Structure formats: C-alpha cells, structure tokens
N, C-alpha and C positions, 0 to 999 in steps of 0.2 A: 239846369243849375238850381232850380227851386227844390227839386227832390233831394239834392245833396245837402241843401240847407236844412231841410226837414229831418233828414237822417242825422245830420250833425247835431242839431238841437236835441233830438231824442237821445243820442248817444251821450251828449254832454249832461243831460238830466240824469241819466242812469249812473254816469261816473260821479256826479255830484252827490247823489244819494248814497252811493257806496262810500265815498270819502267822508260824508257827514255822519255816517253810522258810528264813527268813533266817539261821537258825543254821547252816545247812549251808555258807554262804560261797560258793556257786556263783553263776555269772552268772544261771542260770535262776531262782534263788530271788528275784531282785529283782522281776521282773514278777509272780511268784506272791505275793510279799509285798504288793504294791500292789493285788492283786485280792482281798485278804482281806475287804473289806466286801461283795463281790458276793453270796455266799450269803445274807447277812443281808438285803440289799435284795430278793433274789428271794423270800425268805420273806415279807417285808413286803408286796410288791406282789402276789404271787400268792395269799397266804392271809390274813394279818392282821398288823397291827402288833404284836399280842401274840406271834405266832410270831417276829417279828423281835426283839422285846425278849427273849424266851426264848433266842434264838440268841446275842444279845449277852452275856447273863449266862452261858450255858453255855460259850461260847468263852472268856470271861474266867476263869471258875473253872478250866477245864481247863488253861489256860496258867499260871495261878497255882499249880496243883498240881505241874505238871511243870517249870516254869521259874522260879517265884518271883513275888514281888509286883510286881517291875518290869515283867515281861511282862503281868501281869494289868492293871495300871494303863495301860500303853501301849496294849494292845489295846482296853480299854474307852473310852479317850479318843480314840484315833486311828482306830479302826475301828468299834467296837460302837455307841456312842451316836450318832455322825454317820450311820451307815448306818440305824439304827432311825428316827431323826428325819426324815431325808429320805424314807424309805419311808412313814412316817406322813403327812407333809405331802402327798406325791404322791397319796395316795388319799383326801385330804379332799375332800368335796363337800357342796353344799347345794342345795336345790331352786331352780331358776332362776325368776326373776320371770316370772309369766305375762304374755303379751302382752295389751294392752288389748282387742284385737279377736278374741282366741282364743275359738272357739265352745265349747270344753270345757277343763277343767283340764289343764295340761301336766305331764308326768312327767319332763321333762329335768332334768339336774343341771348346776350350775356347779362345775367342778372347780378345784382350787387352781392358780393361774396358773403356767406354766412359768418365766416371768421371775422370780418370787419364789423358785422352787426354785433357780435359778441363783444368786440373791443369798444364799440360805441356804447353798448349797455353798461360796460364797466366805467367808461369815462363819465357818462351821465350819472351813474350811481355815486361816483366820487364828487362830481360837481354839486349834487344835491346836498351832500354833507358840508362842502365848503361854503355854500350859500348860507347854511344854518350857523356856521361858526361865529359870525359877527353878532348874533343874538346873545352870545354869552361873553364876548370880549374881542377886542381887536388886536391883542397880542397874546402870547402863550400864557403868561401869568394871569391876566384878566380872564382869559377863556377858561383856564382850569378852575379859577376861583368861582366864576359864574356857574360852571357846570357842577362844581362841588356844592355850591349853595342850593342849586335846583335839586340835586340828588338828596341833600340833607332834608329839604322840605318834604320830598316824596317819602323818605324813610320815616320821618316823624309822623307824617300822615298815616302811613301804614301801621306804625306802632300804636298811634292813638286810636285807630279804628279797631285794633285788636283788644282794646280795653286795658292795655298796660302802658300807662303814661310815664313810668319811671324806668330807667335803664341802669343797671349796675355798672360799675367801672369796667370789669372785663367785657361786658356786653357793649359798652360804648367804644372800647378799644377795637373790638371786632367790627363794629359798624364803621369806624374810621378807616380800618384797613380795607373793608369792602368798598367804601366810597373811593379810596385812593385807586383801587384796582379798576373800578368802573370809569373813573375819570380818564384813565389811560386806554381802556378797552372800548369805550362807547364809540368814539369817532371811527375806529377801525371796523367794529362790528356793524355800525350804521352803514358804512360804505359797502360792506359785503352784502348786507340785507337789501340795500337799494339795488345792487347789481343783480342779485337773485330775483328780486321783484320784477325788474325790467325783462330779464330773460324768460322767466316763467310766464309773464303776461303775453310776451311776444309769441312764445310757443303756443300757448292756449289760443290766442287770437288766430294764429295761422291755422291751427287744427280746426277751429270752429268755422272759419271762412272756407277752408278746403272742403269740409264736410257739407257745407251749404252749396258748393259748386261755384262759388264766386271768386275763388282764388285763381287769378290769371297766371301767377308765377308757378312753375313746376316745383314740386317739393325737392329741396336740395339734398344731396348726398352728404349728410352731416359727418360721416366717418372720414370724408376727404377734406374736412375743414382745415384751413391753414391760417397762420398769422404772418404779417410782414416781418422779415428778419430784424428790422430795426426795433421792434417791440421788446426784444430781449434786452437791448441796451437801455431802453426806457425803463424797464423793470429794475435792472441793476442800478441805474442812477437813482430811481425812487427809493430803493431799499437803502442805498448808501446815505442819501439825504435824510432818511427817517431817523438816523442816529444823531442828527444835528439838533442842538438845543434851539428852543424858540418855536415860533409859529411855523417856520419852514419845515421843521421836523414833523410837526403834526400833519401838515398838508401832504408831505411826502409819504407819511405813513398811511394816510387815507388812499392815495393813489396806488401805493404798493399793495394794499389789501384788495382793491378792486382788480388790479392786474393779476395778482396771484389767483384769485377766483377765476378770472378769464382763462388762465393757463390750466387751471383745474378742469374747466369745461373742455379745453383742447385735449387734456389727458384722457377724458372720457371718449372723445372722438378717436384718439389713437388706440385706446383699448378695444373699441368696437371694430376697428380695422384689423388689428393684429390677431384678434381672436376669431376672425371670420373662418368658417369651415371646421372649427374645433368641435369635438363631440360635447364637451362640457361648457360650451360658450354661454348658453343661457344661464347656467348656474353661476358661472364666474361673473357675468355682468350683474346679475341680481345681487350677488354677494357684495360687489363693489358699490353698487348704489345703496344698498342697505347699510353698509359700513359708513359711508359718507353721511347719510341721513341721520343715523343713530349716534355715531361717535364724532363725526365732524373732522377730526384730525387726519383720517386717511386721504382727505382732499389734498393735503400737502404732497403725498406720494404721487397723486395724479398730476399735480402741478409739475413735479419733477419729471414725470413721464412726458408731459407736453413740452417742457423745455428741452428734454433730451431729443425728442423727435424733431423739434425745430433746429437743433444743432447738427444732427447727424442723419436726418431723414430715415428714422426708424421704420416708418411704414413702407417706404420705398424698398429698403433692404429686405424686410419680411416678404414683400410682394415678389421681389426678384428670386428669393430662395424658394418661395412657394411655387413659382412658375405659373404659366397660363392655366386657366381652368380646363379640365378634361372635357373633350367633346363627347356628348351622349349620342 
C-alpha cells in the first residue's frame, strides 16, 4: 500500500505542475494544462484506482497550498476526479459468463465497455462546464451578463496590449457582435473541449501503460464499440430542451454538445468497421480524421453515421453482406 501512495503522490505532483503551467501565460502552457489528467490516469490504469485517487488529492492539496482555493477546486473538479473515475471504470471487470458447452470453468473477464467510457467522458465534460456556470451567474440572464463582462475585460486587455486604446464605432459594433457570439458558443465549445480532453488523455494513458507492460486489460476492439439504445432518446431530449429559454436551455445545450461529440466518436468506430478490407481504407480514414481536425464540421456527419448505426445496426448489415472471411 505504501508504494501506491508514493506513486500517487508522484503522479499528483506531475499533474499539479502541468495544471499550474497555465500561470506562465505561454503558448506551450496550453497543451500542458490540458494534459494535467494524464499522470493520474496512468497511475489508475497501471497500478490502482487508489493510486489515482491519491494523485488527485495530492495534486489538489499542492495547488491549494501554492495558488489558493480556486486552483484546488478547479483541479479537483476539472482534472482530478474525472481522471480518477475514468481510470477506475476502465479497469472494472467481472468474470465472463461460462459457455454452456465449455469443458471446464473459464477464467476470462468481461471488461467495462469502451462505449460506456466514451459516454462517461462526455458526461464528465458536461459536468465540468455546469460546475463553472455559477461562477458567472445563477440564472440565464446573470450568467450571460457575467460571461459578457468577463469577455469584455479580456477584449479590452488585448486591445490595450496592442497599443490601440481607442476603438471606432464600427469596430465597437463588431466587438459586441463577437462577444454576443462567444457568450452563446463558449458553454457548448467548453463541453466539447472537456470531452475531447477526457478521451484523449484516457487513450494516451492506456497506450503508455500498455507499452510499459502494466496494462492488465486487453486492448478493446474499438470498431465494435456500441452505446446503449437509450442514449439516442437522451440526446433527442437534450437537443429539444436546448431551445428552451433560461438556464435549462443552456444546460441542455452543454449536454447536447457532449453527446454529439460522443456519437461522432461512435461514427469513427462505425467507419473503421465498414471500411475493413477495402483497398482505399487507409486513405479514407486518414481523410476523415484530417477533415475533422482541420474543418471540424465533418464531425456532424460522423455523428449522423453513429446515430444511423445505433438505429439500424449498419455494421451488422455490412458484415452480413460481406460474409465470413475467406480461409487461407
């Protein structure tokens, strides 16, 4: 148990340093900041969820001592608890149901499904944004006013640093329109970014731990990933509620964005499955990834692909038409 505590404290120190790098204000600090959950996930996947929990607590306490309660809370909610929970779920397993014709008891395990891990990453990404909303206001109007005020301060700071203290009337109108757009877009974009951060860090942690030989879980077949059928109804409800005025609409929009991204990930899994065996598969997958990374909006098409597969079992239909693999 002592070695788990040592590993947890070391991982927590590394995560706290990555998180605190944002105070430097450099461009390099931005990716380092978003990698803060990575050491905690490595500790959880490679050793134990107790090591990950120790890392989350140690990192929070260290940041609280050096930077105050705001950093402590931000790290715990934004990095520590999500990283620990995802690592804990990823290593959950139960004995697989024995086959009826098995001659002897089986020792295989059924591991926590990767599709549910993606959904948890989306849920945690949305919850991080929801926890931050009261910092700006407790209702829709006060939230928008608080966020608008913060954005105005940032914009004035940027203008002042550029040496142009005065803004003409057309420039002020453009700035107001930009702020109006950001007030609407930031909660949704923050939920998407938090979900991407959770997924990317979990994937990187699993790869690192697998490379080190400490990953006890077999690598899942990501192309076979599925979501529970009820998630479609949850997404439809969230999208419908996002058109409601007030704080409920903002909250629903945040959850909608996270779930849309989750279905985009499912769309990638479907694309991997239905292109298996095609001659141009590598080019098609590379083109899809590049389009999403560079343009962004093609992710909506992948989301529709994931939704369509959930509704009609597209992968199953393609597999049945393709038939069994030829025997060599």
